[in-house]
Structures are given as C-alpha cells and as structure tokens.
C-alpha positions in Angstrom: -24.4 -2.8 -30.8 -25.8 -6.3 -30.7 -29.0 -7.4 -29.1 -27.1 -8.6 -26.0 -25.1 -5.4 -25.4 -27.4 -4.5 -22.5 -26.6 -7.8 -20.9 -22.8 -7.2 -21.3 -23.2 -3.7 -19.7 -25.2 -5.1 -16.9 -22.5 -7.8 -16.2 -19.7 -5.2 -16.3 -21.4 -2.7 -14.1 -22.4 -5.4 -11.6 -18.8 -6.6 -11.5 -17.6 -3.0 -10.9 -19.9 -2.7 -7.9 -18.6 -5.9 -6.4 -15.0 -4.9 -6.9 -15.5 -1.5 -5.5 -17.3 -3.0 -2.5 -14.4 -5.4 -1.9 -12.1 -2.5 -2.0 -14.2 -0.6 0.5 -14.3 -3.6 2.9 -10.6 -4.2 2.6 -9.9 -0.6 3.5 -10.3 -1.7 7.1 -6.9 -3.5 6.8 -5.4 -0.4 5.3 -6.4 1.9 8.2 -3.6 0.8 10.5 -0.9 2.6 12.3 1.8 1.8 9.8 2.1 1.3 6.0 2.0 -2.4 6.1 -1.7 -2.4 5.8 -1.6 -0.7 2.4 1.6 -2.2 1.1 1.4 -5.8 2.2 -2.2 -6.2 3.4 -1.1 -6.2 7.0 0.5 -9.6 6.5 -2.9 -11.1 6.6 -3.1 -13.5 3.5 -4.0 -17.1 4.1 -3.2 -20.1 1.8 -6.2 -19.8 -0.6 -6.2 -16.1 -1.0 -2.5 -16.0 -1.4 -2.5 -18.8 -4.0 -5.4 -17.0 -5.8 -3.6 -13.7 -6.1 -0.4 -15.4 -7.2 -2.0 -17.3 -10.0 -4.4 -14.5 -11.1 -1.5 -12.1 -11.3 0.8 -14.6 -13.2 -1.9 -15.6 -15.7 -3.6 -12.5 -16.9 -3.7 -10.2 -19.9 -0.8 -11.9 -21.6 -2.3 -15.3 -20.7 -5.8 -14.7 -22.0 -5.1 -12.1 -24.8 -1.4 -12.2 -25.6 -0.7 -15.9 -25.4 -3.5 -17.0 -27.7 -2.2 -14.5 -30.2 1.3 -15.9 -29.9 -0.1 -19.4 -30.4 -2.0 -18.2 -33.5 1.1 -16.7 -34.9 3.8 -19.3 -34.0 2.0 -22.5 -33.2 2.0 -25.1 -30.5 5.3 -24.0 -29.0 3.4 -21.3 -27.1 1.2 -24.0 -25.4 4.3 -25.7 -24.1 6.0 -22.5 -23.1 2.9 -21.3 -21.3 2.5 -24.6 -19.4 5.9 -24.2 -17.7 4.5 -21.3 -15.6 2.4 -23.7 -13.4 5.3 -25.8 -12.1 7.5 -22.8 -11.9 5.1 -21.1 -9.6 4.8 -24.2 -7.4 8.6 -24.4 -7.1 8.8 -20.7 -6.2 6.1 -21.1 -3.5 7.6 -24.2 -2.0 11.3 -23.3 -2.0 11.6 -19.5 -1.9 8.4 -17.9 -0.6 8.9 -18.9 3.1 12.5 -17.7 3.1 11.6 -14.3 1.6 8.7 -13.8 3.9 10.7 -14.5 7.0 13.6 -12.4 6.0 11.4 -9.4 5.0 9.6 -9.7 8.3 12.8 -9.8 10.2 14.1 -6.7 8.4 10.7 -4.9 8.5 10.5 -4.7 4.7 7.2 -3.8 3.1 8.4 -3.6 -0.6 11.0 -5.4 -2.7 13.2 -2.3 -3.2 13.1 -1.7 0.6 14.1 -5.4 1.1 17.1 -5.0 -1.2 18.2 -1.8 0.5 17.9 -3.2 4.0 19.6 -6.4 3.0 22.7 -4.7 1.5 23.7 -2.0 3.9 22.8 1.1 5.9 23.0 4.8 5.5 23.3 6.8 2.3 24.2 3.9 0.1 21.2 1.9 1.2 19.0 4.9 0.3 20.7 5.0 -3.2 20.0 1.4 -3.7 16.4 1.7 -2.6 15.9 4.8 -4.9 17.5 3.2 -7.9 15.5 0.0 -7.5 12.3 2.0 -7.1 12.9 4.2 -10.2 13.7 1.1 -12.4 10.7 -0.7 -11.0 8.4 2.2 -11.9 9.8 2.7 -15.4 9.7 -1.0 -16.4 6.4 -1.9 -14.8 4.8 1.1 -16.3 5.8 -0.4 -19.7 4.0 -3.6 -18.7 1.1 -1.7 -17.3 0.7 -0.1 -20.7 0.3 -3.5 -22.3 -2.2 -4.6 -19.7 -4.4 -1.4 -20.1 -4.4 -1.9 -23.9 -5.3 -5.6 -23.5 -8.2 -4.8 -21.2 -9.3 -1.9 -23.4 -9.2 -4.0 -26.6 -11.4 -6.7 -25.1 -13.7 -4.3 -23.4 -14.1 -2.3 -26.6 -15.0 -5.3 -28.8 -17.4 -6.6 -26.1 -19.3 -3.4 -25.4 -19.2 -1.9 -28.8 -17.3 1.2 -27.8 -13.9 2.6 -28.9 -10.6 1.5 -27.4 -9.8 4.8 -25.6 -13.2 4.9 -23.8 -13.0 1.3 -22.8 -9.5 1.6 -21.4 -10.3 4.7 -19.5 -13.4 3.1 -17.9 -11.5 0.0 -16.9 -8.5 1.7 -15.4 -10.7 4.1 -13.5 -12.3 1.2 -11.6 -9.0 -0.5 -11.0 -7.6 2.8 -9.6 -10.6 3.2 -7.3 -10.6 -0.2 -5.5 -6.8 -0.3 -5.4 -6.7 3.1 -3.9 -9.2 2.1 -1.3 -7.8 -1.2 -0.1 -4.2 -1.4 -1.2 -2.8 -5.0 -1.5 -5.6 -6.4 0.5 -8.1 -5.2 -2.1 -5.8 -6.5 -4.9 -5.5 -9.9 -3.3 -9.1 -10.4 -2.4 -10.4 -9.2 -5.8 -7.7 -11.4 -7.5 -9.1 -14.5 -5.7 -12.6 -13.8 -7.0 -11.1 -13.2 -10.4 -9.1 -16.4 -10.5 -12.2 -18.5 -9.8 -13.8 -16.9 -12.8 -10.7 -17.4 -14.9 -10.6 -21.1 -14.1 -14.3 -21.5 -15.0 -13.6 -19.6 -18.3 -10.8 -22.0 -19.1 -13.0 -25.0 -18.6 -15.8 -23.7 -20.7 -13.5 -22.8 -23.6 -11.9 -26.3 -23.5 -15.3 -28.0 -23.6 -16.5 -25.8 -26.5 -13.3 -26.3 -28.6 -12.9 -30.1 -28.1 -16.6 -30.7 -28.6 -16.3 -29.0 -32.0 -12.9 -30.5 -32.9 -11.3 -33.5 -31.2 -7.6 -33.1 -30.3 -6.7 -35.4 -33.2 -8.7 -33.4 -35.6 -7.2 -30.1 -34.4 -3.7 -31.6 -34.8 -4.5 -32.9 -38.3 -5.8 -29.6 -39.5 -2.9 -27.6 -38.1 -0.6 -30.0 -39.9 -2.5 -29.4 -43.1 -2.2 -25.6 -42.8 1.5 -25.7 -41.9 3.5 -28.6 -40.4 5.8 -26.0 -38.7 2.9 -25.0 -36.4 3.3 -28.4 -34.7 6.9 -29.3 -35.4 8.9 -26.1 -35.8 12.6 -26.0 -36.6 13.1 -23.4 -33.9 11.3 -22.2 -30.8 10.3 -18.7 -31.9 9.4 -16.3 -30.3 11.5 -17.8 -27.5 14.7 -18.5 -29.5 16.3 -19.9 -32.6 17.1 -23.3 -31.0 14.2 -25.7 -30.5 15.2 -26.3 -26.9 14.9 -22.6 -26.2 11.3 -23.0 -25.1 12.5 -25.0 -22.1 14.2 -21.8 -20.8 10.7 -20.7 -19.9 10.8 -22.9 -16.8 13.7 -21.1 -15.1 12.4 -17.8 -16.4 9.0 -18.4 -15.0 10.4 -19.4 -11.6 12.4 -16.2 -11.4 9.4 -14.3 -12.7 7.5 -15.5 -9.6 10.3 -15.3 -7.1 11.9 -12.0 -8.0 9.5 -9.6 -9.8 8.2 -7.0 -7.2 4.5 -7.3 -8.1 4.7 -11.1 -7.7 7.2 -11.4 -4.8 5.5 -8.8 -2.7 2.7 -11.4 -2.2 5.2 -13.6 -0.3 5.7 -10.7 2.2 1.9 -10.5 2.7 1.3 -14.0 4.0 0.3 -14.5 7.7 3.1 -15.7 10.0 2.9 -19.5 10.3 1.3 -20.1 6.9 2.3 -23.5 5.5 3.5 -23.0 2.0 2.7 -26.5 0.9 -0.9 -25.7 1.4 -0.5 -22.6 -0.9 1.2 -24.9 -3.5 -1.8 -27.3 -3.4 -4.0 -24.5 -4.6 -1.5 -23.0 -7.1 -0.8 -26.3 -8.9 -4.3 -27.1 -10.3 -5.2 -23.4 -11.0 -2.0 -22.9 -12.8 -2.3 -26.1 -14.9 -5.9 -25.2 -15.9 -5.0 -21.7 -17.0 -2.0 -23.0 -18.9 -4.4 -24.5 -21.5 -5.8 -21.1 -22.6 -3.3 -20.7 -25.6 -5.0 -23.6 -27.3 -7.6 -21.0 -28.3 -5.0 -19.6 -30.7 -4.5 -23.0 -32.4 -8.3 -23.5 -32.7 -8.9 -20.1 -34.3 -5.9 -20.6 -36.6 -7.6 -23.7 -37.9 -11.1 -22.3 -38.1 -10.3 -18.8 -39.3 -6.7 -18.4 -40.6 -7.2 -14.9 -42.1 -7.1 -12.7 -38.9 -5.6 -9.3 -39.6 -3.9 -9.2 -36.2 -2.8 -12.1 -34.0 -3.8 -10.2 -30.9 -7.4 -10.2 -32.1 -7.5 -14.0 -31.6 -9.4 -14.0 -28.3 -11.9 -11.3 -29.1 -12.7 -13.1 -32.4 -13.1 -16.4 -30.6 -15.5 -14.9 -28.0 -17.6 -13.1 -30.7 -17.9 -16.1 -33.0 -17.8 -19.4 -31.2 -19.9 -18.9 -28.0 -23.5 -18.0 -27.4 -23.7 -14.2 -26.7 -24.8 -14.8 -23.1 -22.0 -17.3 -22.4 -19.5 -15.3 -24.4 -20.4 -12.3 -22.2 -19.8 -14.1 -19.0 -16.5 -15.6 -20.3 -15.4 -12.1 -21.5 -16.1 -10.7 -18.0 -13.9 -13.5 -16.5 -11.1 -12.7 -19.0 -11.4 -9.0 -18.2 -11.0 -10.1 -14.6 -7.8 -11.9 -15.6 -6.4 -8.7 -17.1 -7.5 -6.5 -14.2 -5.8 -8.9 -11.8 -2.3 -8.0 -13.2 -3.2 -4.4 -13.9 -4.1 -3.8 -10.3 -1.0 -5.6 -9.1 1.2 -3.5 -11.3 -0.5 -0.3 -10.3 -0.1 -1.1 -6.6 3.5 -2.0 -7.0 4.5 1.1 -9.0 2.6 3.4 -6.6 4.2 1.7 -3.6 7.6 2.3 -5.2 6.8 5.9 -5.7 5.0 6.7 -2.4 7.1 4.5 -0.1 10.5 3.7 -1.6 11.3 7.0 -3.2 10.0 8.9 -0.2 12.3 6.8 2.1 15.2 7.3 -0.3 14.8 11.0 -0.6 13.4 11.9 2.8 14.8 9.3 5.2 14.1 11.5 8.3 10.5 12.3 7.4 8.1 12.0 10.3 4.9 12.1 8.3 1.8 10.9 10.2 0.2 7.6 9.3 -2.8 9.4 7.7 -0.6 11.6 5.6 1.4 8.6 4.4 -1.8 6.8 3.5 -2.9 9.8 1.6 0.4 9.7 -0.3 0.0 6.0 -1.1 -3.5 6.5 -2.5 -2.5 9.7 -4.4 0.2 7.8 -6.3 -2.2 5.1 -7.3 -4.3 7.8 -9.1 -1.3 9.6 -10.6 0.4 6.5 -12.0 -2.9 5.0 -13.2 -3.4 8.2 -15.3 0.3 8.0 -16.5 -0.3 4.3 -17.6 -3.5 5.3 -19.5 -1.7 8.2 -21.3 1.2 5.9 -22.2 -1.3 3.5 -23.7 -3.2 6.2 -25.6 0.0 7.5 -27.3 2.1 4.3 -27.6 2.9 3.1 -31.2 1.5 -0.3 -32.3 3.0 -3.2 -30.4 2.4 -6.9 -29.7 1.0 -7.3 -26.2 3.2 -10.3 -25.2 6.4 -8.7 -26.4 5.8 -5.4 -24.5 5.1 -7.5 -21.4 8.4 -9.4 -21.8 10.2 -6.1 -22.3 9.0 -4.8 -19.0 9.0 -7.9 -16.8 12.0 -9.7 -18.5 14.2 -6.7 -18.1 13.1 -6.1 -14.5 13.9 -9.8 -13.8 17.4 -9.3 -15.0 17.7 -6.1 -12.9 16.7 -7.8 -9.6 17.9 -11.3 -9.8 21.2 -10.6 -8.0 20.0 -8.5 -5.0 16.8 -10.5 -4.5 17.5 -14.1 -5.5 21.2 -14.6 -5.6 21.5 -12.8 -2.3 19.7 -15.7 -0.7 22.7 -17.9 -1.5 25.6 -15.4 -1.2 25.1 -11.9 0.1 26.9 -9.1 -1.6 26.9 -5.4 -0.7 25.3 -2.2 -1.9 27.9 -1.6 -4.7 27.3 -5.1 -6.0 23.5 -4.6 -5.9 23.8 -1.3 -7.8 26.1 -2.8 -10.5 23.8 -5.8 -10.8 20.7 -3.7 -11.3 22.2 -1.3 -13.9 24.0 -4.1 -15.9 20.8 -6.2 -16.0 18.8 -3.2 -17.2 21.2 -2.4 -20.0 21.9 -6.0 -21.1 18.3 -7.4 -21.1 16.9 -4.1 -22.5 19.5 -4.0 -25.2 19.0 -7.7 -26.2 15.2 -7.2 -26.5 15.3 -3.9 -28.3 18.3 -4.2 -30.6 18.9 -7.9 -31.3 17.0 -10.8 -32.8 17.4 -12.9 -29.7 14.3 -14.7 -28.4 12.0 -13.3 -25.8 13.3 -15.5 -23.1 16.9 -15.6 -24.2 17.5 -11.8 -23.9 16.3 -11.5 -20.2 18.2 -14.7 -19.2 21.4 -13.4 -20.7 20.7 -10.2 -18.7 20.3 -12.4 -15.6 23.6 -14.0 -16.2 25.4 -10.7 -16.6 23.6 -9.2 -13.7 24.5 -12.1 -11.4 28.2 -11.9 -12.5 28.3 -8.2 -11.7 26.6 -8.7 -8.4 29.3 -11.2 -7.2 32.3 -9.6 -8.8 31.6 -6.0 -7.8 30.7 -7.1 -4.3 33.9 -8.9 -3.9 36.0 -6.0 -5.2 34.3 -3.6 -2.8 33.7 -5.9 0.1 35.2 -3.7 2.8 33.6 -0.5 1.6 29.9 -1.1 2.3 28.3 -1.8 5.8 26.0 -4.8 6.0 23.5 -6.1 8.5 25.0 -8.2 11.3 23.0 -11.4 10.8 23.7 -14.2 8.3 20.5 -14.5 6.3 21.4 -17.1 3.7 19.4 -20.1 2.8 22.4 -22.2 3.6 22.7 -20.8 7.1 18.9 -21.3 7.7 19.2 -24.9 6.7 
C-alpha cells in the first residue's frame, strides 16, 4: 500500500456516502402510487440531468478502461471509432427521443419490453412478446454487466491495493444499495454527478499528455513503433475493410435509440422537454469524453511492454499523475464505470420484476408497496448474479464482452423498437425479429472472424428483414392497437 492509500480510501468512502445519500433523497420519487417512480423516475428528468445520464451511461467502463486498451492494441482507429458516439447520441436525442417518449407515454409503457408488447398487440401474444424481450434483455445485459463489474473491480483493486474480488464486491454492493433505494431517479441523478467528474478527468488527462508530448511528437513516435498504428490496412477490431470503422456511427445511433438501458431514459423525460436543449448538453460532453482513448496511444509510446492491453488505464494513472491527482481522476473513472453498471442493473431488475411479472401474472393485483419490494429485491438478486458471473468468468477482453452483450441486444430489438417507428408489424414479426437477431449477431461474434461492429449490424439487417417479412405473412393473425403511431403519420 502506498503512502497515499489512506487518501484514496477517504475519497472512495466519501463518494460512497454521497451516492447513498442521493439514492435516499431520490427515494421520494420512488414512493408513488405506481411503478413509474422506480422504473422511469416518475417522468421527472429535465434537459441537463437527462443529458448527463445519457452521456454517462454511454461513455463508461468501456470508454475509460476498455477503449484505451483497444487503442493500445490496435492504434488510432479506436480514437476515430469512439468519436462517432458523440454525434450519434446527438442524432438519437434530436430525431428519436421525442417520438419514443410520446409513444410510450400514450401507451403507458414503463420499460422497453413493455413498449414492444403494447405496440404489437394485445392478449396472450403480447405477453409472450414482453416475456421473451425481458428474458433476452436480462441474459444479454448480464453479460455486459459482468464486464462492467470486472472493469470497476480491476481499477478499484489497483487503486486501493486490494484484490479484484474484494474490490468488485465492495463496488457492486454500493451500486446495489443506491439503485435499490431510488430506482431510475437515483441512477440519473448520480450519473449527472458522475459525468461532471468524467469530463473533468478527460480534461486533466489531455493536459498532462499533451504537455508531455505534443500531438506531432505522439504521432511521430507511434509511426516509429509501427506505422500500422496510424495507417492500418484494415479497421480491426471493427472489420477487415478500412471503411468498417465508419459503421460505428449507425451502430452508436442504434445503441442510443434502441438498447433498453439507454432508451429507457427517453421515457423518463418530463412532458414538454425540448430535446434540442438536451442535445446542447450531450454534444460537448460526448465530444470531450471521446478523447479518452488517446491515453492508449500515449501509453503505447511511453511503455510498449504492457502484459495486458486492459491494464492501460490503471498503468497510466499509477505512473503519469501525482498520487493525489491520480486518486481524484481514478475516482472519476470509477464513477464512469458505475454509471453504466447502475443503469444495467436497473434495467435487468426492471425486466425481471416488472416485465416478467406482467407476462407471467397479467391479472396480478399486487399492492404498490409489494411491487416496490419486488423491484428492489430483484436489484439485489441480479447484482449478486452479476458479481458471481464476474468471479467465475474465463479471461476476456472488456470491450469485446461489452459488444457481445449490447451488440447482440441491438440486433434483437432494432425491428420492434426502431423499425416499428417507420412501419409497424405485429407480434409474430416482433418475435421472429428478436430471435433471428439473437442468433445472427451472437453467432457472428462468437463463431466468426467478423469485426465487432459488423456482426451486430448483420444481425440488425437479418432481424429487420424478419420483422417485415413475418409481419406481412401473418398480418391478419395478430391484433394491433387502433392508432397509427408511425413517425410518418406524426409528421
């Protein structure tokens, strides 16, 4: 333990106290007569808090731990790929968020699986759709949650001088506590605090690196190590073709618009929020956090013998910043990883406590207090499941496991969530779309050499085709809501 370890522990415990207090305060939103308080913060988010939670959730463990490791391993292509997330988030906020919020409000949807079910029919088939969407969401986001718990555990362990298992257990325990207390309101408010720290961390790191090495010096030394780091013949890990990196833009747009732990934030905005105001906050925060992978290039130049690429950020923090400053920045990066971990945990627990309950027990008349107890209990249960999965998982690269979970879920939900805004199918098409997206994207990522973005986008194409074709073939067999909800009709 180094001489500043007491300072690191003091920072961490102080931050725990603040996060738990925010969870306690936000519990006032949760104690309402319906589930919307826990599931979508009682539709109470304003522009700044909404933007903060969107950006904090999008740029997190993969952005501060995984992405620098990918840049260390593969070079500058990761900086370009990561940058596409900022404009993609802005586009999703400007052109899809308002539509999704209004439609979900009209239907009374509090989760994305519930939105899909209500949009595509009534009765038993709607419950099947909601149940299938919930189960797939739980399975795939638990995969991503595993990578987030490992990321926060790795950084916490190196920072505090403890082992990975103890670090991960301590971090997830605090996340479980404040998420259980305040639901999405706690998640959103703590995310907003976290993203301010994340932005400050990005500024400090850029100043340190470019004070030590000018951009031209960094480029020159990377070129001396390996010209392929700057001018690759392909876009690995995104694909074999050099242009494959540009696929990150549509991927990141769909990532923001479709994935349940991102899209549920659109459902939580106050009625009447102007989404261009949200985008004004999303744009600068996203652009600033897009610079973080440069750390990987900097460490590749200054210390090219790292045993594991995923150790890039911990090595940087331990060796290039004063211990006090490094401790503060580490706390902010832990904030970044917690921001997605709490969002994932809230989403999977909502799918279990709300969507599976609605699918299996549609006529349940449980009281509001009992339902809230169920919501909170599932936060604890699935937090423990994620921790156990992390403890016993084989070695994996953080960013790849994140893509496996989120990319495959993206292919699963693109038809019933996004394509349905243009052309609405039915419950049979929604089921076919979800299952075909699961098999195609999962198969591409697990059993082929396709790039990390190519596999999920192929899954999206197959899923979309199945959504339209199966819906047309079974058009007369599934009941649908009476209103026309399409973007075209609204225009």
